[in-house]
C-alpha positions in Angstrom: 4.0 -13.0 -61.8 2.6 -9.4 -61.6 -0.4 -10.7 -59.5 2.0 -12.3 -57.0 4.1 -9.2 -56.7 1.0 -7.0 -56.3 -0.4 -9.4 -53.7 2.8 -9.4 -51.6 2.9 -5.6 -51.8 -0.7 -5.3 -50.6 0.3 -7.5 -47.5 3.3 -5.4 -46.5 2.4 -2.2 -44.6 2.8 1.1 -46.5 5.6 2.4 -44.3 7.6 -0.7 -44.6 7.0 -0.9 -48.3 8.4 2.6 -48.7 11.5 1.5 -46.7 12.0 -1.5 -49.0 11.9 0.9 -52.1 14.4 3.3 -50.7 16.8 0.5 -49.8 16.4 -1.0 -53.2 17.2 2.3 -54.8 20.3 2.6 -52.6 21.6 -0.9 -53.6 20.9 -0.1 -57.3 23.0 3.0 -57.0 25.7 1.1 -55.1 25.9 -1.6 -57.9 26.1 1.2 -60.6 29.0 2.9 -58.7 30.8 -0.5 -58.5 30.3 -1.1 -62.2 31.6 2.4 -63.0 34.7 2.0 -60.9 35.4 -1.4 -62.4 35.3 0.1 -65.9 37.6 2.9 -64.8 39.9 0.3 -63.2 40.3 -1.5 -66.5 40.8 1.9 -68.4 43.6 3.0 -66.1 45.2 -0.5 -66.0 45.3 -0.4 -69.8 46.9 3.0 -69.6 49.6 1.5 -67.4 50.1 -1.3 -70.0 48.4 -4.1 -67.9 45.3 -6.2 -68.5 43.1 -7.9 -65.9 39.8 -9.9 -66.2 36.5 -8.2 -65.4 36.2 -10.2 -62.1 39.4 -8.7 -61.0 38.1 -5.2 -61.6 35.0 -5.9 -59.4 37.1 -7.6 -56.8 39.6 -4.7 -56.6 36.7 -2.2 -56.4 35.0 -3.9 -53.5 38.2 -4.5 -51.6 39.2 -0.9 -51.9 35.7 0.5 -51.1 35.4 -1.6 -48.0 38.9 -0.5 -46.9 40.2 -4.0 -46.7 43.0 -3.2 -49.1 44.8 -6.5 -49.6 47.5 -4.9 -51.9 47.6 -7.8 -54.3 46.4 -5.5 -57.1 47.7 -2.0 -57.1 48.3 1.0 -59.4 51.7 2.3 -60.1 50.8 5.6 -61.8 49.8 8.9 -60.2 46.4 8.9 -61.8 45.8 5.3 -60.7 46.8 6.1 -57.1 44.5 9.2 -57.2 41.6 6.9 -58.5 42.4 4.5 -55.6 41.9 7.3 -53.1 38.7 8.4 -54.7 37.4 4.8 -54.5 38.5 4.5 -51.0 36.8 7.7 -49.8 33.6 7.0 -51.6 33.6 3.5 -50.2 33.9 4.9 -46.6 30.9 7.1 -47.3 28.7 4.6 -49.0 29.6 1.3 -47.2 30.7 2.4 -43.8 28.4 5.3 -43.3 25.4 5.3 -45.6 24.8 1.5 -45.6 24.7 1.0 -41.8 22.6 4.2 -41.4 20.2 3.0 -44.1 19.9 -0.4 -42.5 19.3 1.1 -39.0 16.8 3.8 -40.3 14.8 1.5 -42.6 15.0 -1.9 -41.0 16.4 -2.1 -37.5 14.5 0.9 -36.1 11.1 -0.3 -37.5 12.0 -3.8 -36.3 12.7 -2.4 -32.8 9.5 -0.4 -32.9 7.5 -3.5 -33.8 9.1 -5.3 -30.9 8.2 -2.5 -28.6 4.7 -2.5 -29.8 4.5 -6.3 -29.2 5.7 -5.8 -25.6 3.5 -2.8 -25.0 0.5 -3.1 -27.4 -2.0 -0.3 -27.9 -4.8 -2.7 -28.7 -6.1 -6.0 -27.2 -7.6 -8.8 -29.3 -11.2 -8.3 -30.2 -12.3 -11.4 -28.3 -10.9 -10.1 -25.0 -13.6 -10.0 -22.4 -14.1 -10.4 -18.6 -10.7 -8.8 -17.9 -9.8 -6.3 -15.1 -8.2 -3.0 -16.2 -5.7 -1.4 -13.8 -4.2 2.0 -14.3 -1.3 1.8 -11.9 1.3 -0.8 -10.9 2.3 0.1 -7.3 2.6 -2.1 -4.2 -1.2 -2.5 -4.0 -1.4 -3.1 -7.8 1.2 -5.9 -7.6 -0.8 -7.6 -4.8 -4.0 -7.3 -6.8 -2.4 -8.8 -9.8 -1.1 -11.7 -7.7 -4.7 -12.4 -6.5 -6.2 -12.0 -9.9 -3.7 -14.6 -11.2 -4.4 -16.9 -8.3 -8.2 -16.9 -8.9 -7.9 -17.0 -12.7 -9.0 -13.5 -13.7 -7.5 -12.0 -16.8 -6.2 -8.5 -16.4 -4.3 -5.7 -18.2 -2.3 -2.8 -16.8 -2.6 0.5 -18.7 0.4 2.7 -19.0 0.8 6.1 -20.7 4.7 5.9 -20.6 6.2 3.4 -23.0 9.3 2.8 -20.9 7.2 2.0 -17.8 5.0 -0.3 -19.9 8.1 -2.1 -21.2 9.6 -2.4 -17.8 6.4 -3.9 -16.4 6.2 -6.3 -19.5 9.7 -7.6 -18.8 8.7 -8.3 -15.2 6.0 -10.6 -16.5 2.9 -8.3 -16.4 0.3 -8.0 -19.2 0.3 -4.4 -20.3 -1.2 -2.0 -22.8 -0.1 1.4 -23.9 -2.3 4.5 -24.2 -3.4 7.8 -22.8 -5.4 7.4 -19.6 -7.8 10.2 -20.6 -8.3 9.3 -24.3 -11.6 7.5 -25.2 -9.8 5.7 -28.0 -7.5 4.0 -25.4 -10.5 2.4 -23.7 -12.0 1.2 -27.1 -8.8 -0.5 -28.0 -8.4 -2.3 -24.7 -12.0 -3.5 -25.0 -13.4 -1.6 -21.9 -17.0 -2.5 -23.0 -16.2 -6.2 -22.4 -14.2 -5.7 -19.2 -15.3 -7.0 -15.8 -13.9 -4.0 -13.9 -11.8 -0.8 -14.3 -9.6 0.1 -11.3 -8.5 3.8 -11.2 -5.7 4.0 -8.8 -4.0 7.4 -9.6 -4.6 10.7 -7.8 -8.1 12.1 -7.3 -8.0 14.5 -10.3 -6.7 11.9 -12.7 -9.1 9.3 -11.4 -11.9 11.7 -12.1 -10.8 12.0 -15.7 -10.3 8.3 -16.1 -13.8 7.5 -14.8 -15.5 10.2 -16.9 -13.6 9.1 -20.1 -14.2 5.4 -19.6 -18.0 6.0 -19.1 -18.1 7.7 -22.5 -16.9 4.4 -24.0 -19.0 2.1 -21.9 -21.8 3.2 -19.6 -22.1 -0.3 -18.1 -18.4 -0.7 -17.1 -18.0 -1.1 -13.4 -15.4 1.4 -12.2 -13.6 1.4 -8.8 -11.8 4.6 -8.0 -9.5 5.3 -4.9 -10.0 8.7 -3.3 -7.4 10.4 -1.0 -9.6 13.2 0.2 -13.1 13.1 1.6 -14.4 15.9 -0.7 -13.3 13.8 -3.8 -15.8 11.1 -3.1 -18.8 12.9 -4.5 -16.9 14.2 -7.5 -15.6 10.8 -8.4 -19.1 9.3 -8.2 -20.6 12.2 -10.4 -17.8 11.4 -12.9 -19.1 7.8 -13.3 -17.3 5.8 -10.6 -19.4 2.8 -9.6 -17.5 2.4 -6.3 -15.2 5.0 -4.5 -13.0 3.7 -1.6 -10.7 5.7 0.6 -8.3 2.8 1.2 -6.0 4.6 3.5 -9.0 5.6 5.7 -10.2 2.0 5.5 -6.8 0.7 6.7 -6.9 3.1 9.7 -10.5 1.9 10.5 -9.5 -1.7 10.2 -6.5 -1.2 12.5 -8.7 0.5 15.1 -11.4 -2.2 14.8 -8.9 -4.9 15.8 -8.2 -3.2 19.1 -8.7 -5.8 21.8 -9.3 -5.5 25.5 -12.4 -3.2 25.0 -15.1 -5.6 23.6 -15.2 -9.3 23.0 -18.3 -9.3 20.8 -18.2 -11.1 17.5 -17.2 -8.6 14.8 -18.6 -9.5 11.4 -15.9 -9.0 8.7 -17.8 -10.6 5.7 -20.3 -13.0 4.4 -20.9 -15.5 1.6 -24.6 -15.7 1.0 -26.2 -16.3 4.4 -23.0 -17.3 6.1 -21.5 -14.7 8.2 -17.8 -14.6 9.0 -16.8 -12.9 12.3 -13.8 -12.4 14.6 -14.1 -12.6 18.4 -11.3 -12.1 20.8 -11.0 -14.6 23.7 -9.4 -12.1 26.1 -11.3 -11.7 29.4 -14.1 -14.2 28.3 -15.1 -17.4 29.9 -13.5 -19.2 26.9 -10.0 -18.1 27.9 -7.6 -20.9 28.8 -10.1 -23.6 27.7 -9.5 -26.1 24.9 -11.8 -25.9 21.9 -13.7 -29.1 22.7 -14.3 -27.7 26.2 -16.0 -24.5 24.9 -18.8 -26.6 23.3 -19.5 -23.5 21.0 -21.2 -25.6 18.3 -23.4 -27.3 20.8 -24.4 -24.3 22.8 -24.8 -21.5 20.2 -24.4 -23.2 16.8 -21.3 -21.4 15.5 -18.3 -23.2 14.1 -14.7 -22.2 14.9 -13.2 -22.4 11.4 -9.9 -20.9 12.5 -7.9 -18.9 15.0 -5.5 -16.0 14.9 -2.4 -16.5 17.1 0.1 -13.7 17.0 -1.0 -12.7 13.5 -0.9 -16.3 12.2 -4.0 -18.2 10.9 -4.2 -21.6 12.4 -6.7 -24.4 11.8 -7.4 -25.6 15.4 -7.9 -29.1 16.7 -10.3 -30.1 19.5 -7.4 -29.9 22.0 -6.2 -26.4 20.9 -6.1 -24.2 23.9 -7.4 -20.6 23.7 -5.1 -18.1 25.2 -5.6 -14.4 26.0 -4.3 -13.5 22.6 -6.4 -15.8 20.6 -8.9 -14.4 18.2 -11.7 -16.8 17.1 -12.9 -16.9 13.4 -16.4 -17.9 13.6 -18.9 -18.9 10.9 -22.6 -18.9 11.5 -25.9 -17.1 10.9 -26.8 -13.7 12.3 -28.9 -15.4 15.0 -26.0 -17.7 16.0 -23.6 -14.9 16.3 -26.0 -12.9 18.4 -26.4 -15.9 20.6 -22.7 -16.1 21.0 -22.6 -12.4 22.1 -25.3 -13.2 24.7 -23.4 -16.1 26.1 -19.7 -15.1 25.9 -19.3 -11.5 25.0 -18.5 -8.8 27.6 -17.7 -5.2 27.5 -15.1 -3.7 29.8 -14.7 0.0 30.4 -11.0 0.9 30.0 -9.9 4.4 31.0 -6.4 4.2 29.6 -6.0 5.7 26.1 -5.0 3.7 23.0 -1.6 4.9 21.6 -1.4 5.7 17.9 2.1 6.2 16.5 1.9 8.5 13.5 -0.6 11.2 12.7 -0.9 10.8 9.0 -4.1 9.7 7.1 -4.1 6.2 8.5 -3.4 7.4 12.0 -6.2 10.1 11.9 -8.7 7.4 10.5 -7.8 5.0 13.3 -8.3 7.9 15.9 -11.7 8.7 14.2 -12.8 5.0 14.4 -11.8 4.8 18.1 -13.6 8.1 18.9 -16.8 6.7 17.2 -16.5 3.7 19.6 -16.1 6.0 22.6 -12.5 5.0 23.2 -9.9 7.5 24.3 -6.6 7.7 22.4 -3.4 9.6 22.1 -1.6 10.3 18.8 2.2 10.7 19.0 3.4 12.9 16.1 6.7 14.8 15.6 5.4 17.2 13.0 3.8 20.3 14.9 1.7 21.2 11.8 -0.2 17.9 12.0 -1.1 18.2 15.6 -4.8 19.2 15.5 -5.9 18.6 19.1 -3.4 19.5 21.8 -5.3 17.3 24.2 -5.1 14.2 22.0 -1.7 14.9 20.3 1.6 14.4 21.9 4.4 16.1 20.1 7.6 14.2 19.9 9.4 11.1 18.6 7.8 7.8 19.3 11.2 6.2 19.7 11.8 8.5 22.9 10.7 6.6 26.0 9.8 9.8 27.7 7.4 10.8 25.0 5.8 7.3 25.2 5.5 7.5 29.0 3.9 11.0 28.7 1.3 9.5 26.2 0.4 6.7 28.7 2.6 3.7 27.7 2.4 2.0 31.2 -1.4 1.7 31.1 -2.3 1.7 27.4 -4.1 -1.5 26.3 -3.0 -1.2 22.6 -0.4 0.5 20.5 -1.3 1.1 16.8 1.8 1.9 14.6 0.7 3.7 11.3 3.8 5.3 9.8 4.2 4.7 6.0 7.9 3.4 6.4 8.3 -0.3 7.2 11.7 0.2 8.5 10.4 2.6 11.1 7.5 0.3 11.9 9.8 -2.6 12.5 12.0 -0.5 14.8 9.0 0.8 16.8 7.4 -2.8 17.0 10.7 -4.1 18.5 11.1 -1.1 20.9 7.5 -1.2 22.2 7.5 -4.9 22.7 10.6 -4.7 24.8 9.0 -1.9 26.9 5.7 -3.8 27.3 5.6 -7.5 26.7 1.8 -7.7 27.6 0.5 -4.8 25.3 -1.3 -5.5 22.1 0.6 -4.1 19.0 -1.2 -3.5 15.8 1.0 -2.5 12.8 0.7 -1.1 9.3 2.9 -2.6 6.5 3.7 -1.0 3.2 5.2 -4.1 1.6 3.6 -7.5 1.7 7.1 -9.2 2.2 7.5 -7.2 5.5 4.3 -8.7 7.1 6.0 -11.7 8.5 9.0 -9.6 9.6 6.7 -7.4 11.7 5.1 -10.4 13.2 8.5 -11.8 14.2 9.4 -8.3 15.6 6.5 -8.6 18.0 3.4 -7.4 16.2 0.1 -9.1 17.2 -1.6 -8.0 14.0 -0.3 -6.6 10.7 -2.4 -5.1 8.0 -1.3 -3.3 4.8 -2.9 -0.8 2.4 -2.3 -3.3 -0.5 -4.3 -6.0 1.3 -7.2 -3.8 2.1 -7.4 -2.6 -1.5 -6.9 -6.1 -3.0 -9.5 -7.7 -0.7 -12.1 -5.0 -1.4 -11.6 -5.2 -5.2 -11.5 -8.9 -5.4 -14.7 -9.2 -3.3 -16.5 -7.0 -5.9 -15.8 -9.5 -8.8 -17.8 -12.4 -7.7 -19.4 -11.6 -4.3 -21.3 -14.8 -4.1 -18.2 -17.0 -4.9 -15.3 -15.3 -3.3 -14.7 -13.4 -0.1 -11.3 -12.1 0.9 -11.2 -11.7 4.7 -7.8 -10.5 5.5 -4.1 -11.1 4.8 -4.0 -14.4 2.8 -7.4 -15.7 4.1 -10.4 -16.3 1.8 -13.8 -17.9 1.7 -14.4 -19.5 -1.7 -17.3 -21.1 -3.3 -16.4 -24.1 -5.6 -18.1 -26.9 -7.4 -17.8 -30.3 -5.7 -15.0 -32.2 -7.4 -16.2 -35.3 -9.3 -13.8 -37.4 -7.2 -15.6 -36.4 -4.0 -19.2 -36.8 -5.4 -21.0 -39.4 -3.3 -18.7 -39.0 -0.3 -19.7 -37.4 3.0 -17.8 -34.4 4.2 -16.0 -36.6 6.8 -15.0 -39.1 4.1 -13.7 -36.4 1.8 -10.8 -35.5 4.2 -10.6 -32.0 2.5 -9.1 -30.5 5.6 -6.5 -33.2 6.0 -5.5 -33.2 2.4 -5.5 -29.5 1.6 -5.8 -27.4 4.9 -9.2 -26.0 3.8 -12.1 -26.0 6.1 -15.7 -26.7 4.8 -18.1 -24.2 6.3 -21.1 -24.8 3.9 -22.5 -27.1 1.3 -25.1 -25.8 -1.2 -27.4 -28.3 -2.7 -29.6 -26.4 -5.2 -31.3 -23.6 -3.4 -30.7 -25.2 0.0 -27.5 -24.2 2.0 -26.3 -26.3 4.9 -24.4 -23.9 7.1 -21.6 -25.5 9.2 -22.6 -28.8 7.7 -22.8 -32.0 9.6 -19.7 -34.3 8.8 -22.2 -37.0 7.6 -23.7 -34.8 4.8 -23.1 -36.4 1.4 -21.6 -34.2 -1.3 -23.5 -34.4 -4.6 -22.1 -33.9 -8.1 -24.0 -30.6 -8.7 -23.4 -29.3 -5.2 -21.2 -26.4 -4.2 -18.6 -26.3 -1.4 -18.0 -23.2 0.6 -14.5 -23.4 2.1 -12.4 -21.1 4.1 -8.7 -21.3 3.1 -5.3 -19.6 3.1 -3.5 -18.8 -0.1 -1.4 -21.9 0.2 -4.3 -24.2 1.1 -6.4 -22.8 -1.8 -3.5 -23.6 -4.2 -3.3 -27.2 -2.7 -7.0 -27.6 -3.2 -7.0 -26.6 -6.8 -3.9 -28.7 -7.5 -5.6 -31.8 -6.0 -9.0 -31.0 -7.4 -8.4 -28.9 -10.6 -12.0 -29.5 -11.9 -13.5 -27.9 -8.9 -12.6 -24.4 -10.2 -15.7 -22.4 -11.1 
């Protein structure tokens, strides 16, 4: 018996064991008080000339102490009534005050703390590996988590504030609690086994995070975001493997999509030897032709794997007609894309400046990218302190038509809207589209849910800070298997499903069933770029497909074994 008790005590934590002892002592004291009051009850009843069984004495004591007071057993003498008041008052203290307090202090509070620890643990299981560690859950972090879930990457979000951690846990996120600059935190969340650490705080905190994490694991890849140019070197010296200025990258991406200046194929990514490029149709010999009439595959070898129309990705058919606003998504080798430029690209000199609405970090980055390409621009900014160049800055409100005309609205080829408020961006998009139906409108979005709203408002292209950050980070995880191209568009390398082994690309009907387009087939060391429909898929081969988020989900739902 002693062995069993000692074994149970060794299992129970020390703090909880101490609580059990205190509560046991309280109940022993309470029992002794009840016994004492019962004995006094009988003594006073005998003094009054009455006799009751011992059970009645215990019954009366408990009824009086708990303030129920049924009144079926009462004293008639003064001493008996004074004793009743004493029992009543002591009962209030012990049963209505001390007992609930003891229960809360020694049981409910530790239980609540245990539940909190379960919702926001300070330590991950020892076998945790291959996970991505995030240090911030903002809009970009939410988008990144969605992509990690989609592609099957485990993750954990690190919080230093317990309430924020619990709130995120209740929203369905996997969280851990710990100080961001404490080495022990990274040991407990198994940083040495992690696939990636994403430091998304401000520059100073990111520097501390990178330096601290490096002390725990020198081999841990660390991605840090930088707000200022002079922070890049410091973050790299602190141990960051990759440092990105995502706001600057967003501005550069918005500027790169400016059409009407060059129709060259712009490479936006690659999977092994396959290059993915965008090429605007405007002012080329391809404009107003159907896809079959262009004969692109026959003449230069590239494959049109998709097109952008008003910001929407579409899988074209042979009869799809290419309009002035169409952007081709091409897949091919470097030589094939160069051949495309020789045959179809043209470069027009446009004197009218591009209009940039908003002179913040994104707007200035877009302006810098345009300047490097030799393009003129005007930035409309209402804050005089942000106007750095009187020649290129137009002070005023972009919703004022006179300000827009002064900046060159009538002749501008493109308007880039870069404010950080989606409501303002929606308003400006509608306003500018009404003023110029033929102008290209490129817009920034803060929230992913507003991308479609901005497209409906009239934007030709919408990009967000979250998508830039998400695409960049996802592409680092498995560069040979996954490439995020833009909003909801990916190139993925997958094992050939067993059900498709032995079938040709044409017989597989992958595009019909899932909406994914096959751009490559890898057999061993040999990669067939833009494969012929007659190529047979082998069991150990790999498929390289281009897909939207929805079509990728349909592919995995139809062929679950294809997931690498």
